[in-house]
N, C-alpha and C positions, 0 to 999 in steps of 0.2 A: 666338286660336282661337275663343273664345266669340262675338266680334264677327263673325268670318267665317262661323260657323255660322248666326247669326241673319240675316246678309245673304244667305246661300245659301238659307235657307228663304223669304225674301221673293222672291228671284229665281225659285225653283222653283214658287211658288204658281200663277201663271198657266199655267206649263207643265204642272203637275200637272192642272189643269182641262182643258187641251187634250188630255192623254193619254187622258182618259175621255170626250171630247166625242163620239167614235164608239164606243159601248160594244161590247165583243167579243161580247156576247150577241146583237147585231143582225145579225151576219154569217152568211153561208152561201155555199157555193161554186157558185152558179148565178145566173142573171139575176134570180132573186127577191130578191137582195140590193139591187137598185135600189129595191125597195119597203120591205124590212125595215130597211135601213140608210139609205136615202135620206132618211127623215124626220128624221134627225139631222144631215144635211149643213149646214143653216143654222147650227145651233149650232156645228158644227165649224169652219165658215168664219169665224165671228165670233171664234173662239179662236186663229186663225192669227196668227203674228207671225214675224219673221225668226228668232227663237230657236226657236220651235215647229217650224220646218222642219228643225231639227237633231235632232229627236227620233228620227229613223231612223238616226242615226249613233252613234258611241261616246259614252258618258256623260262620259268624261274631256274630250272636245272641247267638249261643251256647257258645262262648268263651269270650263274652264281659266283663264278670266279672273276667276273668282269666288273661287277657292281657291288659297292659296299655303302655308298652314300645313302642315307635314309630318304632324302627327297627323291633321288633318282629311282629308288626302289618303289616308293609310293607312286611316282609318275608312271612307271611301267605297269604297276598294278592297275592304275586308272586307264591307261591305253588298252590293256587286255580286257578290262571290265567293259569298256565301251564297244569292244569288238565282239566279245563272246558271252558277256554276262557273268564271267568268272575272273578271278584275279590271276596273276602270273603263274601261280602254282597249279591252276586248273586249266589254263589256256594252252592249246597245242602250239608248239614253237613255230611250226610251218606257217600258221596263219599270221603271226606277228612278223615273221621274216618276209612274207609276201607284201605286207604293208611297208616294211622298211625298203623293199625293192622299189615301190612306188615313189618313195621319198628321194631315191637316188636318181630318178629320171631327170634329164636336162630341163631346166625351167619349170621344175615341179611347183605346182600351186594347187590350192583347194578350189575346185570348180563348184559353181552354184548354177543349177538349171534355171534358165529364163522361164518365168511362170511358176517357179517353185516346184513342190512335189507334184502338183497338177500337171506341170509341163512334162514331167517324166511319164506320168500316166498317159497323157495324150500321145506321146511319142510311141509308147508301147502299143496303144490301141491302133495307131496309124500302121505300125508294122504288122499287127495281126490282120487288119482289114486288107492290107496290101496283098496278102497271100490268100485271100478268100475266107479268112476267119470271121466269126460272128461273136458278139458279146450279148448275153441276155442279162439285163439288170433286173433286180427285184425278183430273182428266181433262186430261192433257197433250195439247196440239195437236201432232200429228205432221206434218200436211200441210194446206195450204190447197188445196182442190180447185178446179181451174180447168178449165172445159169450154167449148169454143168461144170462148176468150178472155175468159170471164167467171167471176168467183169464185162458186161455187155452194154452198160449205159447207166443213166441216173434217173431217179424219179424226183421231180422238182415241184415245189409249191410256189406259185406266183403271187405277186403283191396283191392282185385282185381276188385272191382266195382260190383260184382254180389250180388244178394239178395237171402235170404233164409228164411225158417221158422223152428223154433225149437219148437216142441210140448211138453207141460208139462205133466208128468205122474201124479203128485200129486198137484203141485202148482208152481206158479211163485214167486221167491224170489228176491226182489230188495234191494240192499244195496246202491243205489244211494240216494242222498238227496231227501227230500220231494218235493222240487221245480223242480228237474230234473225228478222224477218219474211221477209227474202229467202231465208233457209235453209229456210223452210217452203213455198216456191213450187216448182212444176215447173221443170225445167231451162230450158225454152224461154222462160219468163217472167222469168227471173232477170236477163238481160243488161240489158234496158231499165229494170227496177226498180232495179238497182244504179247505173246511170248517173244515175237520177233522185234516188236517196235515200241512197246510201252512198259512192260513189266520190269525191265532192267534199268530204266532211266527215271531219275527224279526230274521234277520240273523246276525251272527258274521262277523266282517271284514275278510280280506284275509291275504295274506302273500307276503313278498318279500323273494327271495331265492338267495343265492350266492353259487355256486359250484366252487372250485378252486383247483389247484394242484401246489405244491411248492417243491423245492429242499431242503432236510433236511440240507444240508451243508450250506445253506444261513441263517440258524436260529442260534441265539445266544445260545440256549439250547433246550433240548427236551421238547415240550409243554405237558401240561396235556390234557386229552381227551375231557372233557366237560367244557364249560364256559357259564356263564349267565352274560350278560352285561346290567345294568340299567343306563341310562344316568342321570336321575334326579328323585329321589324317591318322591320329592314334587309334581311332575306332575301327579302321579298316574300310577300304573303299566299298565293300559290298554290304556294309551295315545299313539297315533300313533308314531311309530318309537322310542319309549322310552325304549323298551326292545328287546334285540337280544340274540339268543342262537347260540353258536358256538360248533360244534362237529368235532373232528379230529379223526375219527374212526380208521385210520391206526396206531395211537399210540397203540391201543389195539390189532389190527389184521393187521400186515404189509402186508398180502396178498391182502389187498384191494387197494394197490397202487403199482406202479412199484418200483423196488429196489431203495432205497435212496430218495424216494419221500413221501410226505404226501398228502392225500386228505382232503379237508376242506369243511364243509357245514355250512353256517351261514344263519339264517333266522329270520325274525320278526314273532313271534308266534301268528298269528291271530290278529294283531293290525294295519294292513295296509288297509286304506279305499279303497273300490272298486270305489267309485265315482270319486276319483282323476284320474282314468284310463278309466272310462266309455266313450265310443265313440271314443277312439283313435284307429288307425289302426296299427296293429303290423307291424314293419319294417319302419314306417314313421319317418321322422326327429323328430317330436314332441315326438313320443314314445321313440325313442332312447335317446333323451335328458333327458326325464323324468326318464328313467331307470338309467342313469348315476347319476342324482341328488338324486334319492330316494335310491340308493344303497350305498351312501357315509357312512351311519350309519353302514352298514354291514362290509365294509372295516375297519371302525374305530374299531369295535368290534374285528375283526380278528387281527388287529394290536396289540390290547391289549392282546389277547390270545397268540400271538406268540412273544410278547415283541419286536416288530419291529415298526418303524415309517412309513415304505413304503411297506406294504403288497401287494398293487396292482402292484407295480413295480417288486416285487419278484415273483409273480405268473407266472408260465409258461403257464397255461391255466385257463380261468375263464368263467363262464356262469352265467347270471343273469336271474332269473325268476320273473315275476310280477303277480298280480292278474289275468291278462288276460291269462298268461301262465297256472296258476292254473285252470282257468275256461275251457280252451281248452284241456289241456293235461289230466286233471283228470275228465273232463266233470262235473264240479261243478259250478252250476249257481252262479253268482256273485263271483266266486272263493272263496266262503265262507268256514269258518272253520266248520260251522254248525249252528243250531238254537241257538239264544241268549235268552234262557228261564231262567229268573232269579228265584232263589229259593224264593225270597221274594214276588213273585206274587201269590204263593199258587197253581200255575198250574203245571201240569206234561205233558210230551210228550206222545203221543199216544203209545199204545202197538203194537205188531207186526201184529196182524190181522187188516185188513183194511175194508173199506166200499165196496170193490170189493171182491166178494167171490173167494177164492183160490189165492188171491194176498197177499203175506206176505212181510212186510217191515222190514228191519233191518239196523243197522248203527246209525250214530249220529243224524238222524232225528227221531229216535225211542227211547222210554224209555229204559234205563235211560239217554241217551244223549251223549254228546261229551266226548272224551278222550278214550284211549285204554281200560282201565278196563270197562268203561261203554259200549263201542261198543262191546267188547267181551261178556258182559252180554246179550246184545240184540241179538247177534248171537246165544248164547246158548238158549235163550228163543224161538227164531224162530225154531231152530232145534228140540228142545224138543217138541214143539207144533205140529210138523209134524210126530213124531214117536209115537209108542205105549207107554203106561204107563210102561209096563213090560220092554221094551228096555231101557226106561229112568231110571228105578230103577237099571237095570243091569249096566248102565253107571255110576251111582252114586256110586255103590259098587266098580267098577273098579278104580275110582279116589279117593277112600278112604273116601267117605261121607256116 
């Protein structure tokens, strides 16, 4: 297994370079891409090889002649699943190659943001406000206003019950899923939008979440920060409740918990079926009983991460989230992780421009798909498509491309 992994790393190194030869930040969805991305074409052409041409296909096909060890195959399935919600046979090879490229960087390490996820949000908010942007909280979008075939703004309902309209200067940008975005459109715009963005794609399953707080003095030793728990490799990594991730962020940043405490987040990463929960009423006896039953695997994983047999008894506070929580709190239809578009189908997700003029879509329902690197790429594509070529080129220079 060790030999195979080393051979795989050597095999992937030129492919990893090829995967970033055309940087996602250089793309835009108009003819300006000939200028912004064109300057990278010579480098991209020099990176081409017969193997590199397979980067648009499934990762499993790319490495099938390189890997035979069962554990390595399972491990690659796990890495792909955490990236895309699909195993190696369904994950596009370029996405995995991109991550391999990150691992080849000098002094590569896993970074953790000071302040946790909130620190990342705060940084994004600061960037938005720096350039004159505004954020309106407690403002649910009720409708995307389309006039004469063009998106002109959104109708919102505020937390206080009042309604309002926000007019768009350039475009309306939706980072909601395709299934949620279509529900916001006028009826006559829905048919073509569905054909383009939802009818051809199934959706990934949802999540179970456990948030807990525990006294450090009750633990036998200081835990590690991140844990991945797989109950049975033979069942396959995508099987319901077979994989749990546990993150104890306060190990790295103690400010995230009160003194002497740890905060714990355990979750099933996109392998919880929505249909198990469909039709249940939140707060009902049936719902609470199912929450207790379906959260057992989360507590089991937390126990292994903490090296204790009774994590539920030790927790001073705990909250369990279900696919219905995901659906309501994040306004994600089906509580889904995103579109389940397999690389072996030969299909790709739609780009940012839509059938509705001046309506731009971004996020996991947009090319290149699920996962933080992919979603960030779609966000860049959307932003680049709304600015001038010259602003785009200036940005590329500023970030060193």
